[in-house]
N, C-alpha and C positions, 0 to 999 in steps of 0.2 A: 666620559670617552673611555675609560678601563674598561667599566664595565660591557662598553656593547663590546667590545674588542674581542674579552674574551668569557664574551656569553656561551655559556654550557647547552652543549647538545638536548634537545626536552630526550626525557626516558619514556620509550611508553611502557602500558604495564603487559606484560607476556599473556598470551592465551590459554587459557584452562581449559582442557576435562571437564571440570564440574560444569560448565552452564551449559551441556551440550547430553547430560543426562536425566532421566526421571525416576524419583519412587516407587515400588509400587501404587499404593496411595494417591500418587499421581496420575500414575495410567490410567486410575481407575475413575476419576472426576474426568479425564478426558474421555474415557467413552460413554461419559456421563454428555459432554459435548457433544460430540458427536451423533450421536443417539437424537441427542435435539436436533442440530444442522438436518440431519437425513430425515427426519420427520417433521421439520418448518419447510424443507426444499419439496419435501410429497405435497404436501396440502397446499403451497402457495404459489397457485399454478392461474387462478384467474382474480384479477382485478380491475376495476375501475376504468385502467390505464395499460393492464397487459393481457393477456391469455397466455401462456407461457411460464415455464415453470422457473424460478428466477433462483438467481447464486444466493447462497444465505447471505452475503452482507454486500457491499458493491450493487445491489438488485441492478442499479439503474444504469446502462451503460450509455454515455452520450455520443462515443464514436473510436473506429479502429482505423489507425494512420499510420502510413508507412514509415520508415524514418532509418535512419545510419548512427548505428552507435562506434566512437572511434575511442581507441586507446591511446593513451598518448606516449609520446617516444619521452626519455629523460626522465623519469620519471626519481624521486630519491627513493632505496630505498627499501625504504620502512612502508613507501607507496606501490609498490611496483608489486606485489602480492595477485598471488592467485588468479582470476582471468583477466589483471591490470599488468604479470608480466612481457606480456608482448605486442609489444602493439599492434595497429592494422584497425579496418573498418567495417565493420560489417552491419550486416541488414535488419533490421531490425521493425517489429511493431509495433503499437503503443494503444492502451485502449484509458481515457478518460471513462471516467466512473463517479456517482454520488456516495460518500462513506454509508448510507443507510442502507438497512436491510430492505423500505418500502420503496415501491415508486408511484409517483407521486410530483403534482407538479412540481418545478426548480422551489419556487418559493415559499413549498411546506415540509421541503428536506432539509433544510439549512446548507453552509454553504462549507460540507464535506466536502474534497473532491481527493478523489485518488487517482493515481495515476499510474499503471502499469504496463513495462513493457519488456517485450523478450527479443532475444539476443539471438542471432540464428551463428551458427560453424562455431561451435563453444567443444575444441577437444575435451574431453575427459569426463571420467565419470560423474554422472549426477546422483544425491542423495535418496533421489527419489523412486521406492523401493520395486514399483513398478515400471519405471522408466528409466532402468541406469544409464542404458547409451543412446538416451533423449539428447542432440548436437543441440540446442538451446539451453539458455539460464532467461531465467525469471525472475525481475523488481517488481516486487509492491510498496508505494509511496503515499503516503496521505498529506495533504496541505497542513499541516499539524506535525510541531517537535516531540507530543507528549503522545500515550495510550491510555485509555480511560480506568486501568485499574493495573497492579500491579502479584494477584494473590490467582492463583489459577480458582481454587472454589472459589473468590467471587467473578472471577469471567464467568464461569459456569453460571450463576445464576441472573450478570449482567448478559450476557447472549442470549439467554430466555429473555430477556424483559425488552432489548433492541428486535429481537424480534417479531414481536407486539406491536412496534412501533407505529402501524399504520392503524390504531387504535385508538391513541395518541395523539396524532395530526389535525385533528377536528379545528384545532386554535384555541377550545373553551380554559379557560384558567384553570376549570375543574379536571380535564384531563390532565394538565401539566400540572394541578399540585397532588394528581392522583400518580404521574411518574416518578414522578419527586419522593412522594413517600415509599410509592415500590421497591425503587432503588436505597434510600437508605435507612430503611429495617428489613428486607429478605423479605416483602411479599409480607410483612407486620409481624417478622417470625423473631425479629429481634429489634435491643433497641438502638436508635442510630449512634453513630460513634466516630473517631475524627479519622477515622478510613474510610469509611463512608463518603465522607465530605468531602475527605481529597480526592476520593473517587470525582465523585459527581461533580468537581470543581472542574477537573480534568476534561470530563465528557463532555461542561458549558464552553467551556474556549473552544473546542470543534462545535457545537452546532451552533457559536456564535462569531464562528470565522463572518469575518466582512466579506460583503459582497461587492466581486472586483471580476471582468476578467477572466476564466481561469488561467491562462497564457503567462501572469502576471505573478502567480502564487511562486511560493519556496516550499517543495515537498520531500518528505523527511519518511526515515525507515523506521521512525519508532522503535522499535526495538533495535538490539545490537545485533553485527554479526563480527562472526572473525576474520579478519583481514591477513589471512599469513600468519605470519607468528605473531600478530597484533589482534585486537578486540576496536573494534570502533563503527561507529553510524553512517547510514548514505544520508546527504541531503544535494536537491536534483536543484539547480537554481536557473532562472536563465537568464542568461548575457545582459549586459549593460545594449548593448549597441542590436538584441533582439526585442528589449521591451521598447527602445525610442521606436518602432517600426509598427506597435500597435495603435490602430486609430480608435477603438472603441474604446478608451477601460474599463467603462461602466459596465450593470448587467443591469436590463431592464426587465426586471423581476414580475413587478405586479401590473407588464403591461405586456408578458410570455408568458405563457406556461413553459415553453420550452426553450425559455431563455440560454441555457449553458450551453446548448449542441451549435445553438444559432453562433452565439459570439463565437464559440471553437473554429465554426468550418468558414463562417467568414473570415478573418483572421488569417485563417491556413490558404481560403484561395486568392488570396491576396500577396503572401508577400509567403518565405521563408522563416522559419522560427529555429534557435539551439538554446535548448541549455546544457549549462556546465553541471558534469558529477560530478561528487565530491563526498573525502573519506573525514572522517572528525575523529583521530584515535582517542584512545581513553588515556590518560594520562594519572588519572587520579581515582583511584576506585571509591574513593569516599565524595569525591566531586563529581564525579561520572561511575554510577550507581548501570550496573550490569541488568542487578533484576528489580530495580525501581524504576518502571516506565514511566510513572507519575512523573519523576525530576528531569527536567530539560538538564540537557549538558549543555553547560551556558560557552557560547564563542570566544570571552577573550577569554577561557580557560584551558580549551580544548577549539584549537582551527582545524576551519574545514580547507582541504586543498585537493585542486581538481583533480583530476584522472583521468575523467574521459570525459568526453563530447559526444549529446543524445541533439544529433541533425535530425529538424523533422521540414522535407523541401515541402515548397507550394507545390496546393495539387489539388485537384476539383476531388467533393466527395456527397456522393448522394443525398438526399436528406433524409435520409434515419442513420445517416455516423457511421454506416455500412455494419447494416442491423445484423445480418447471420455469422458477418466474421466475429465479431466483438462476442459476441454470444457466445458461439462454438470453440473458441477460444480458451482456455486451462488458466490459471495464472498460480505458481506455487513457489513461493520463496526456497524452499525445500529442490526444484530442479539447478541446484543450483554445485560448482564443484565445493569437496572438504576444504576448502583455502576460505572461499567465502560464505559458510553455510551461515542460517543462522543460533544463534547462542540463548542462553537464558528460558525459563522455566515455562513461559506465555508465549516466548517464541517455538521452544519444542511441542506446542500442545498445536498449531498450525500444521503440521506436517499430515496428521491424520486430519485434520479440521478441511481443510484444501480438497484432501482428495476425495472423502466424503461427499462432502458441496458440489465436488466435477461429477463422477459417479452419478450418484442418486437423479441429479439436472442434464445431464446431456442421458440418462435409460430412458429418463421419465418424457423427456422431449426426441425419445426416438432419436437420436444423434447418437452418429459415431464418435466414441471418448477417443481421439489420437495425434501424439503430437506432430505437429506440420513438420515440416525441414527445411521448407523456402519462405520469401517471402510470398510470393507464387502461389503456393499453397491457401495460402492464406485465406484469399485473395479469391480463391478457384470456389465458387458457390457448389462442383460437382466432388471436394474432397473430402467433405464433411457427411 
């Protein structure tokens, strides 16, 4: 009893600037990654299921939906940081996607699902160098708590392997074996090692996510972010009340090619839905490492605290999921306040990666690359 009464307040690890910089050697690796991205996006413009230049990852969009982002009032001081300092309600737009670089029927892609959302009317300078005055802030999340690699040099060849995912998607054991071989040996250049097995296992977890209605998943930032004076990760989780509203928790992957989009649109056409936006602050760098993205931060050691609500009102959406809106939008986790920036080496590489993918994609699709300032503009077919 006395221990409970005199329980000390948790100590959180302070933000460290060292997690925001890359060495000259690391910058050269990012050069290679962005070159590969540009080449992939330029070439990836026609397939059996698409006829446009796609994103380098999260190529298959499911839908774009109108939403509200509400920063909660009376947050503890450690959590009222950056964008979460001022309570209030903002318009937002959501893009659901498949995490793969390929476009194919859902049953062939796996159930790595992305949830990105753009929040409007967020004052303050952003970190995107070409859009410092953007009035928006972006979040990019996936339904798995860990990323598949920790090292930039590994990310360089693994991202290239991911770009060739279409060639491994026929379901044959031979192509699966080729994928594993190329992953573990860097295309036959090295012998398999423990790090390779660890990254492959992290990828396997994402590729073998249990199929269910995408509204039911938790979504994670995977990498760490600055949280004002501290460092943490983000989780978006459905409220208990919303989970009860789901009419069909199952996905009919083997009877429908577009099972995911159909499930998303059917539910939101019948009822609203709400997620809690949560922050998991780092308390121990050994247990919650910033640079080891393959290591999950255990909730029992670093609890999640709700700082905002993401509400999606009931809405009618065209069968294509608002295709033009979701394809013309761009998302970058660096379209953010300094106080909420991504941190860590892999995270820093994403600044240029996101920008390269968006620039080439918009140019090749002959679509204006510009940032909307309102929800109305997103769904205005004459805006882009």
